C-alpha positions as CSV (number, residue, x, y, z in Angstrom):
1,M,-0.1,0.1,0.0
2,T,2.9,2.4,0.9
3,K,4.4,1.8,-2.6
4,R,1.1,2.5,-4.1
5,I,0.7,5.9,-2.5
6,L,4.2,6.8,-3.0
7,S,3.9,6.0,-6.7
8,M,0.8,8.1,-7.1
9,F,2.6,10.9,-5.3
10,I,5.5,10.7,-7.9
11,I,3.2,10.6,-10.8
12,L,1.2,13.5,-9.7
13,T,4.2,15.5,-8.8
14,M,5.7,14.7,-12.3
15,L,2.6,15.7,-14.1
16,L,2.2,18.9,-12.2
17,T,5.7,19.8,-12.8
18,T,5.4,19.1,-16.4
19,L,2.2,20.9,-16.9
20,C,3.1,23.9,-14.6
21,G,5.2,26.4,-16.7
22,Q,6.7,29.6,-15.5
23,A,3.9,31.8,-14.2
24,V,3.9,35.4,-15.3
25,F,2.9,38.1,-12.7
26,A,2.4,41.8,-13.2
27,E,2.3,44.5,-10.4
28,N,-0.3,47.0,-10.2
29,S,-0.3,50.3,-8.9
30,N,-1.2,49.2,-5.4
31,D,1.7,46.8,-5.3
32,Q,-0.4,43.9,-5.3
33,I,0.5,40.9,-7.5
34,E,-2.1,39.7,-10.0
35,I,-2.3,36.6,-12.0
36,S,-1.7,37.5,-15.6
37,S,-1.3,34.2,-17.3
38,F,-3.8,31.4,-17.7
39,D,-1.5,28.8,-19.2
40,I,-3.3,25.5,-18.5
41,I,-4.9,24.0,-21.6
42,Q,-7.8,22.0,-21.6
43,V,-6.2,18.5,-22.3
44,D,-3.7,19.1,-19.5
45,A,-6.5,20.0,-17.2
46,E,-8.1,16.6,-18.0
47,K,-5.0,14.9,-17.1
48,V,-4.8,16.7,-13.7
49,A,-8.3,15.9,-13.1
50,A,-7.9,12.1,-13.9
51,L,-4.8,11.9,-11.8
52,F,-6.8,13.6,-8.9
53,L,-9.6,11.2,-9.3
54,L,-7.4,8.1,-9.4
55,S,-5.6,9.6,-6.3
56,D,-8.8,10.1,-4.6
57,V,-10.0,6.5,-5.2
58,V,-6.6,5.0,-4.1
59,N,-6.0,7.4,-1.0
60,N,-9.2,8.5,0.4
61,Q,-11.2,5.9,2.5
62,D,-14.2,8.1,2.3
63,S,-14.1,8.7,-1.4
64,Q,-17.4,8.2,-3.2
65,W,-15.8,7.5,-6.5
66,D,-14.3,4.1,-7.5
67,S,-11.9,2.6,-10.2
68,S,-14.8,2.5,-12.7
69,C,-15.3,6.3,-12.7
70,K,-13.8,8.5,-15.2
71,I,-13.7,12.1,-16.6
72,S,-16.2,12.4,-19.5
73,I,-17.0,16.1,-20.4
74,T,-14.9,19.0,-20.0
75,T,-16.4,22.6,-20.0
76,P,-14.2,25.7,-20.2
77,L,-15.3,28.4,-17.7
78,Y,-14.4,32.0,-18.4
79,D,-13.9,35.4,-16.6
80,L,-15.3,38.8,-17.6
81,D,-12.2,39.5,-19.8
82,N,-13.1,36.1,-21.7
83,N,-10.0,34.2,-20.5
84,V,-10.4,30.7,-19.6
85,T,-9.8,30.6,-15.7
86,A,-10.9,26.9,-15.1
87,Y,-12.2,23.9,-16.6
88,E,-15.1,21.7,-15.2
89,C,-14.3,18.0,-15.5
90,K,-17.4,15.9,-15.2
91,V,-17.1,12.4,-13.4
92,V,-19.2,9.5,-14.6
93,K,-19.5,5.9,-13.8
94,D,-21.0,4.2,-16.8
95,V,-23.5,6.9,-18.0
96,Q,-24.5,8.2,-14.5
97,E,-23.0,11.5,-13.3
98,K,-20.9,11.2,-10.1
99,G,-19.7,14.7,-9.4
100,Y,-17.3,17.2,-11.0
101,I,-13.7,18.4,-10.6
102,I,-12.9,22.1,-11.2
103,I,-9.2,22.6,-12.3
104,S,-7.6,25.9,-12.5
105,A,-6.3,27.2,-15.8
106,S,-3.4,28.9,-14.0
107,S,-0.2,27.0,-13.2
108,S,0.3,29.7,-10.5
109,L,-2.8,28.6,-8.3
110,N,-3.8,25.4,-6.7
111,P,-4.8,23.0,-9.6
112,I,-7.8,21.5,-7.7
113,V,-10.1,24.5,-7.3
114,E,-13.0,22.5,-5.9
115,F,-14.6,18.9,-6.4
116,S,-17.8,17.3,-5.5
117,Y,-19.1,13.8,-5.3
118,E,-22.6,15.1,-5.9
119,S,-24.0,14.5,-9.5
120,T,-25.1,17.8,-10.4
121,T,-22.4,20.1,-11.8
122,P,-22.3,23.8,-12.2
123,A,-22.3,23.5,-16.0
124,N,-25.7,21.4,-15.6
125,Y,-27.2,24.4,-13.5
126,M,-26.0,26.8,-16.2
127,D,-27.6,24.6,-19.0
128,S,-31.0,24.7,-17.1
129,I,-30.9,28.4,-16.9
130,I,-30.2,28.5,-20.6
131,A,-32.9,26.1,-21.3
132,S,-35.5,28.0,-19.3
133,D,-34.7,31.3,-21.0
134,S,-36.1,30.7,-24.6
135,Q,-36.2,34.3,-25.5
136,S,-32.2,34.6,-25.1
137,S,-29.3,33.1,-26.5
138,A,-26.3,31.6,-24.4
139,E,-23.0,33.4,-24.6
140,K,-20.6,31.7,-22.4
141,K,-20.1,29.9,-19.0
142,Y,-18.2,32.1,-16.3
143,Y,-16.4,31.2,-13.0
144,L,-15.2,34.2,-11.0
145,G,-13.7,32.0,-8.2
146,N,-15.2,31.0,-4.7
147,Q,-18.2,29.3,-6.2
148,Q,-19.3,32.2,-8.2
149,Y,-21.0,30.6,-11.5
150,F,-22.6,32.5,-14.0
151,V,-23.9,32.1,-17.5
152,G,-23.8,35.1,-20.0
153,I,-27.0,35.2,-21.9
154,K,-27.8,37.8,-24.7
155,D,-31.4,39.1,-24.8
156,K,-33.5,39.8,-28.0
157,N,-31.8,43.3,-28.1
158,N,-28.4,41.6,-28.1
159,K,-27.6,43.0,-24.5
160,L,-25.4,40.8,-22.4
161,E,-26.7,39.8,-19.0
162,F,-25.2,37.5,-16.3
163,K,-27.4,34.9,-14.5
164,S,-26.0,33.2,-11.6
165,I,-26.7,29.6,-10.7
166,L,-27.4,30.9,-7.3
167,K,-29.1,34.3,-7.8
168,N,-31.7,36.0,-10.0
169,R,-30.4,37.8,-13.2
170,V,-28.0,40.8,-12.7
171,D,-26.9,43.0,-15.4
172,K,-23.3,43.7,-16.1
173,K,-23.3,47.0,-14.3
174,E,-24.6,45.3,-11.2
175,H,-22.4,42.4,-11.6
176,E,-19.3,44.7,-11.8
177,E,-20.4,46.6,-8.6
178,I,-20.9,43.2,-6.7
179,F,-17.4,42.1,-7.7
């Protein structure tokens, strides 16, 4: 068992070292450091999610996933500047959803942003919001950190609005005031 844990740790370390390039930072006028590089691509995020899934199955006695679970659909999530900030990797067992893993698109941040053993993913919630609004068209799915998920919807006048999976619709001005 110890060899198995050690080998999983070595594999995860090697993968993260390979995937994580040099992070780029910029200082703003307040001398705060900001991330200015989203450098993880989707295929690499899927590999990180698969390794996390495997590691959780092997090392976590309380894991609700098992060895037959796999990553099925990966959804890119954007910030308000249209940068991919994270990827939602859906976990399935056969055809049944078994949760999700959110992977950061920045190598300077922790790769695992959040995960859940629950079957409903944030993207599923966003898809239901899109389906319920037949007068509008979906723009993109947004993740602004700290479980703040939004879907961008253009109304019939082509005005972009944001709808939270937790709140009612807010327009862009209200959204910028909140965040």
